[in-house]
C-alpha positions, 0 to 999 in steps of 0.5 A, a space after each residue: 441901350 446901344 447894343 439893344 439898338 443895333 439888335 433891333 437894327 439887324 432884326 428889322 434888317 433880317 426880316 426886310 431882307 428875307 421877306 421882300 427877297 422872297 416876295 420878289 423871287 416869287 414874283 419874277 418866277 411867276 412873271 417868267 414862268 406863268 402866262 399872264 391871265 393863265 391859271 394852274 390848279 393843285 390839290 383839287 383846286 384847292 391851291 391856285 397859281 394864277 397870273 394877275 397884274 393888279 393896278 389896285 390894292 386888296 381885291 382891286 380896290 382903286 384899280 378903276 382910279 385914274 393913274 395919277 391918283 393911283 400913283 399918288 396913293 398907291 406909290 406915295 401914300 404907301 411909300 410914307 406909310 413903309 417909312 413911318 412903319 420902318 422908323 417906328 419898328 427901328 427907333 420907338 421906345 418901349 416897344 418890345 421885340 414881337 411889336 417890332 417884327 409885327 412893324 417890320 413885317 408890315 413894312 416889308 409887305 408894303 415895301 414888296 408891293 411897292 417895289 412892284 409898282 415902281 418896277 411894273 408900270 404901276 401894278 403887282 404882281 398876284 398869283 396865289 388863290 386858295 379855296 374849295 369850290 366857289 369859296 375862295 380867296 383873292 388872289 395874293 402874293 408873298 408880300 400880302 402873306 407877310 402882311 397879314 401875319 405882322 397884323 395878326 401879331 400886332 393884334 395878339 400882343 395888343 390883347 393883355 396876357 391872361 392872368 394866372 
């Protein structure tokens, strides 16, 4: 049992360091090399690098809230959520390895954006945009991708295995 707990701690630590590290490095590169508001287009405009600083959540939801409300929700609330996800990834009983990965990735996603909020005056650096013509995604970052992957893992794990 002790070896399993140490393996789980190691797995969560590696995922956190790798995902949050990649997220933060990518954001530093964007802040250092792409002017705020500037967009660069690639692959026939399928992929865009577009430096934005988002005071809200997904698709700028909550950006118009008073600053005190944004701090409570996007810093305090997210910090509590990240702690809960980490606790569950590390200590929940009867959780398989893939679920640990899913919860750790969700925690890494929240932590990557939370670091931005604390260091960037309540804003999150977003810069990735995909699409064809007028059909486009919102502008997102590496932490957002990590969160989507974690969520997808948990959704797939929640489905019963096909019977043979």
